[in-house]
ZAPA-772992 format. One line per 2 residues: their letters; for each residue z, x, y of C-alpha. Coordinates in Angstrom, 2 decimals. Layout:
a = Z/X/Y ~ ... $
This chain:
mg = 179.47/104.09/205.99 ~ 178.22/107.24/207.75 $
nt = 176.37/107.42/211.03 ~ 173.11/108.19/209.20 $
ql = 173.24/104.84/207.38 ~ 173.99/102.98/210.60 $
rr = 171.03/104.60/212.32 ~ 168.76/103.66/209.44 $
is = 169.82/100.02/209.62 ~ 169.17/99.93/213.36 $
ak = 165.77/101.57/213.02 ~ 164.66/99.27/210.21 $
mg = 165.50/96.15/212.21 ~ 164.13/97.51/215.48 $
lg = 167.51/97.19/217.22 ~ 168.38/100.06/219.56 $
pa = 172.07/100.86/220.09 ~ 171.61/100.28/223.82 $
li = 170.48/96.68/223.31 ~ 172.98/95.12/220.95 $
va = 176.62/94.73/220.19 ~ 176.88/94.40/216.45 $
va = 179.78/94.14/214.13 ~ 179.20/94.85/210.50 $
fa = 182.56/94.35/208.89 ~ 181.09/92.59/205.83 $
fg = 179.57/95.65/204.25 ~ 181.26/95.15/200.89 $
af = 183.35/97.53/198.85 ~ 182.11/100.95/197.86 $
ts = 181.98/101.89/194.19 ~ 182.14/105.42/192.91 $
qs = 178.37/105.39/192.40 ~ 176.83/103.32/195.22 $
aq = 177.59/100.71/197.86 ~ 177.15/97.00/197.36 $
aq = 174.61/94.94/199.32 ~ 175.15/95.15/203.09 $
tl = 174.70/92.48/205.73 ~ 174.42/93.15/209.46 $
hv = 175.42/90.35/211.84 ~ 174.26/90.61/215.46 $
ly = 176.85/88.91/217.65 ~ 175.09/89.34/220.98 $
nf = 171.80/90.73/222.30 ~ 171.87/92.09/225.85 $
ag = 169.01/91.00/228.08 ~ 169.38/93.96/230.44 $
ss = 169.91/91.78/233.50 ~ 173.08/90.23/234.93 $
dg = 174.61/90.15/231.42 ~ 174.40/93.94/231.12 $
gd = 172.60/96.55/229.10 ~ 173.04/100.02/227.58 $
py = 176.52/99.56/226.04 ~ 177.28/103.13/224.96 $
as = 181.02/102.79/224.39 ~ 182.88/101.58/221.33 $
li = 184.63/98.21/221.19 ~ 188.25/97.10/221.24 $
rd = 189.41/93.79/219.75 ~ 192.30/91.49/220.71 $
aa = 194.40/89.29/218.42 ~ 192.09/86.31/219.01 $
gn = 189.04/88.25/217.85 ~ 187.49/88.83/221.28 $
ly = 185.63/92.13/221.72 ~ 185.71/94.18/224.92 $
st = 183.74/97.16/226.19 ~ 181.60/98.49/229.02 $
fg = 177.89/98.63/229.72 ~ 176.78/101.69/231.59 $
yg = 173.40/102.16/233.19 ~ 171.59/98.88/232.72 $
gg = 172.32/95.41/233.99 ~ 175.06/93.79/235.98 $
ts = 174.69/92.38/239.45 ~ 174.04/95.82/240.98 $
fs = 172.76/97.65/237.89 ~ 175.79/99.93/238.13 $
gg = 177.48/98.88/234.91 ~ 180.25/96.46/234.04 $
vf = 183.03/95.29/231.76 ~ 182.29/92.53/229.23 $
kv = 183.86/90.35/226.56 ~ 182.17/88.84/223.51 $
ap = 184.00/85.90/221.92 ~ 184.07/85.32/218.15 $
dg = 181.27/82.73/218.51 ~ 179.02/85.31/220.23 $
te = 179.47/84.06/223.79 ~ 179.35/86.95/226.27 $
tv = 181.27/87.00/229.54 ~ 180.86/89.70/232.17 $
ly = 184.41/90.28/233.38 ~ 183.42/92.64/236.18 $
sf = 180.16/94.09/237.56 ~ 180.44/97.37/239.45 $
tg = 178.72/97.57/242.82 ~ 178.12/101.31/242.71 $
ga = 180.29/101.86/245.78 ~ 184.01/102.42/246.21 $
dg = 184.77/100.37/243.08 ~ 182.93/102.81/240.81 $
af = 179.64/103.04/238.93 ~ 178.33/103.67/235.42 $
pi = 181.23/103.30/232.98 ~ 180.20/104.74/229.62 $
sa = 183.56/105.07/227.87 ~ 185.70/102.68/225.87 $
lv = 188.51/100.60/227.33 ~ 192.22/100.38/226.60 $
rd = 194.11/97.09/226.88 ~ 197.77/96.37/227.61 $
sv = 199.98/93.59/226.27 ~ 199.12/91.16/229.10 $
gn = 195.35/91.63/228.84 ~ 194.64/94.18/231.58 $
ly = 191.76/96.51/230.74 ~ 191.66/100.17/231.82 $
gt = 188.74/102.57/231.94 ~ 186.77/105.17/233.86 $
tt = 183.48/105.29/235.71 ~ 181.44/108.47/235.81 $
qg = 180.29/107.95/239.39 ~ 181.12/105.86/242.44 $
gs = 184.45/105.78/244.20 ~ 185.28/107.18/247.62 $
vg = 183.16/110.33/247.19 ~ 180.99/109.42/244.18 $
ag = 183.02/111.50/241.72 ~ 184.22/108.61/239.55 $
vv = 187.34/106.46/239.30 ~ 190.04/105.23/236.96 $
fk = 190.12/101.43/237.14 ~ 191.94/98.34/235.95 $
vd = 190.37/94.91/235.40 ~ 192.89/92.08/235.05 $
ps = 192.34/88.90/232.99 ~ 191.00/87.08/236.07 $
gt = 188.27/89.70/236.53 ~ 189.81/91.41/239.55 $
et = 189.20/95.17/239.62 ~ 191.68/97.67/241.03 $
vl = 190.86/101.35/241.52 ~ 193.88/103.31/240.30 $
hn = 192.52/106.75/241.21 ~ 189.52/108.10/243.10 $
ft = 188.42/111.53/241.94 ~ 187.60/113.83/244.85 $
gg = 185.37/116.26/242.98 ~ 187.76/119.14/243.63 $
td = 190.80/120.35/241.74 ~ 191.61/116.80/240.58 $
gv = 188.35/116.60/238.62 ~ 184.96/114.93/238.70 $
dp = 182.86/112.88/236.26 ~ 185.42/111.34/233.87 $
vg = 183.09/110.63/230.96 ~ 185.73/110.19/228.28 $
gl = 188.00/107.29/227.49 ~ 191.68/106.81/228.26 $
lr = 194.89/106.83/226.25 ~ 197.79/104.64/227.44 $
dk = 201.40/105.31/226.46 ~ 204.32/102.88/226.21 $
ag = 205.40/103.66/229.78 ~ 201.98/102.69/231.12 $
nl = 200.75/106.22/231.85 ~ 197.03/106.81/231.36 $
yg = 195.62/110.10/230.03 ~ 192.04/111.33/230.16 $
tt = 189.66/114.15/230.95 ~ 187.00/114.97/233.50 $
sq = 183.95/116.88/232.37 ~ 183.89/119.03/235.51 $
gg = 186.06/119.81/238.51 ~ 189.36/121.62/238.50 $
ss = 190.01/125.08/239.89 ~ 187.26/126.61/237.71 $
nd = 184.94/123.54/237.74 ~ 185.22/123.42/233.95 $
gv = 187.09/120.13/233.68 ~ 190.69/118.95/233.54 $
vf = 193.17/116.90/231.51 ~ 194.90/114.37/233.75 $
ki = 197.64/111.75/233.76 ~ 197.70/108.65/235.97 $
dp = 201.11/106.97/236.28 ~ 201.53/103.19/236.80 $
qg = 201.67/103.74/240.58 ~ 198.31/105.52/240.53 $
ke = 199.59/109.05/241.05 ~ 197.49/111.69/239.32 $
ti = 199.00/114.76/237.67 ~ 196.80/117.58/236.35 $
lh = 198.15/118.54/232.92 ~ 195.59/121.26/232.23 $
tf = 192.67/122.89/234.00 ~ 190.04/124.40/231.74 $
tg = 188.95/127.93/232.61 ~ 185.82/128.17/230.49 $
sa = 187.17/131.09/228.46 ~ 186.56/131.49/224.75 $
td = 190.17/130.53/223.98 ~ 190.38/127.61/226.38 $
gk = 187.08/125.71/226.48 ~ 185.24/123.77/229.17 $
yp = 183.41/120.53/229.98 ~ 185.39/118.02/227.88 $
ty = 182.93/115.17/227.41 ~ 183.08/111.82/225.55 $
ts = 186.66/112.57/224.59 ~ 189.25/110.34/222.95 $
fl = 192.89/111.38/222.90 ~ 195.50/111.18/220.18 $
td = 199.21/111.70/220.75 ~ 202.03/112.69/218.44 $
tq = 205.68/111.64/218.45 ~ 206.57/114.47/220.84 $
gn = 203.95/113.39/223.37 ~ 201.48/116.20/222.70 $
l = 197.83/115.32/223.34 $
């Protein structure tokens, strides 16, 4: 199903994408001529208060069927965003609410999850200088800031999601910062050390402002 069809379903039912988490896996098989009847199941409606609101990012799913993601600009204890889980029965749990301070603020990208249930992501603001952070939330709901962006050559405003390799390294982008203030590609190792892999220059052959990115990697480790 294309994005146009999804938007039409949402509009017809009066459900904005910032207010619901919906899974529509039971859409039926497509024929060569037309699709079969489609059914949309709403698993959880956000109230926009302590439970969260404005979930922009996509979902990830564990083996037990739990769904995980972030909510960005609405809700949470400080209205600075949070990390949530929705169980198969539709029960929502806020795993962590950002305070908007040193812990980060306004996560709008998807999460990655390791084999023991730790969740990793980015916030677009907050941190030591307000330039965003890379964070980890463990299964108990404890948040750890893995890297504070300074807003200089290390980058600022990490809007995109992360990729995690088998060694536990995290890869992502910032939409600005770097030596030309056009964004960077970065790596965070398991000890929290950041390495700048590429600084965008803004030229016609290089690009700038990588935003809402998702990485892929090949067998040689290219991103």
